[in-house]
N, C-alpha and C positions, 0 to 999 in steps of 0.2 A: 867674384864677391868683393863688396866694399863693405867697410865697417864704419857705420855712424853712431857716433855718440852725442846724444841729447841730454841736456842738463837745464834744471828749471835755474833761473837767476845768472848773474853774471858773475865771472870769476873777477873778485875785487881784493884779494889779499896779493900784495905785490911778490911775495917770495913763492906763492902757489903759482900764480901766473907766468913768472920766469920759468919754473919746474916744468909747467904745463906744456909752455912754448918749447923747452928744450927736449922733451920727451916726443912731441909731436912732430918736430923737425927729425930726429932719429927715426921715428917710424914711416916716415916717408920712404926710407930705401927697402921696407918690406911690403908696405900694403897701401890701398888708397883708402883712406881713413879721413872723415869729416868729423868736426866737433860743432854741434849746435848749441847756442844758450838762448833758450826761450826766456821771455820777460816772466819775472814773478809778479804775484799781486800785491802790491803794497797797500792799497785801499781797502782790503778785506781784514777785519779785526782777527786776530790769531785766535780768540775765543771761538771763531766759527770754521771749526777747522775741517767741517765735511763739505761747506761751501768752497773753501779754498782748495780741497783736493778735487773735487768737482771741475772748478774753471781750469786748475792746471791738467787735468784729466783731458777735457776739453780741447785745450791748446795742444796737447802732446797727440792726441788723435788726428789732431789736421796736418801735424808734422811727419805722421808715421803712413808709409804708402802700404797700399793693401798687401801686397805680397812680400813685405818685410818681415824678417825673422827676430821677433822681440823678446828682448829679455831685459828684465827689472833689477837694477842694483838694489838689493833690500836686505836688511840686517837679519831678515827671517829666510832668506834665500838659502841655497846649497853651498856649501864651500869646497872651494877647489884649492889644492896645492898648485904652486905655480907650474908644476909640470902638466897637473890636469889641465888647467886651462890652456897651456900650450896646445895638447892634445885635443881640447874641444875647439880650439879655434881651428887648427889644423883639419880637423873632421868637417867643420863648416865649409872652409875653403875646397875642400876637394868634393863634397857631394852635395852642397847647398849652390843653388844658382841665385839665389835672392840676397839682398843686403842683409848684414846682421846689425840690429840696432840695438844698442846699450842705453839703458835710460838711467839718469840720475835724478830722482824726484826732488819734490819741496820737501821742507822739513817734517811735515806729518805723513809723509807716505804718499801712497798711490790711491786712485778713486777705482772704485769698483769695476768701471768700464775698462779702464786701462790694464788692470790684474786679468780681466776676461780676456783681452785683446792678446796678452804676452803669453809665450811658450813655456815661460818660467822665470825664476827668481835666482839671482845669485848673490851670494854675500863675500865680501873680500875679508871679514873677519870676525871674530865673535866680539869684539871690540867696538865700540861705538866711535864713529869719527864725525866731526863736522861736514857739511855738504862740500865746502872749499877743498878740504885735505881729501876728501874721496875723488875729487877729480884728479889731484897729482897721483894718488896711490893707484887709482884705474890706468893712468897713462902708463906709469913707472912698470906695472904688472903686463901690459900689453906687450909693451918693449921688452920686457923678460920673456914674456911667452915667445915672440918672433925671434928672439936670439937663441931660445932653447930648439925650436923648429929648425933653425938653420944650423944648429950645432955651433954656434958660437961660443967664447969663453965669458961672456957676461955673468950668465948664471953658474955658480960654482957648486954644484950638488954632486 
């Protein structure tokens, strides 16, 4: 199983990019992971949120393979502790043959078509983070999850 993370828009905050690169480098020791940044639509007025979500949804559907196991990162999703996330990932590694795809959508959420394609939604917190920070938090939590799976001391619980 490979983990693919897909996000809308570029990572353009320097400290986020540095942190993201650090955790992605660390994750190479545990799993095959790829991060794909899809372009955002700058020419659509923010007032037209439904059109924006549909355009992003179409872009995401093109990037997702038919057999991928898709989960959306969404503030309305199911919350997991770090330990639960680790067990969830381990379960997918052991029992799923297809790639696990985690999607960070645009600022206004997901289109109906992408929500229907997804197996579920995951929330990283009850707090609201900007989409740049979500990238770094997700990368750190994935690293933490793999350190839990391997019994390494990074996670002190």
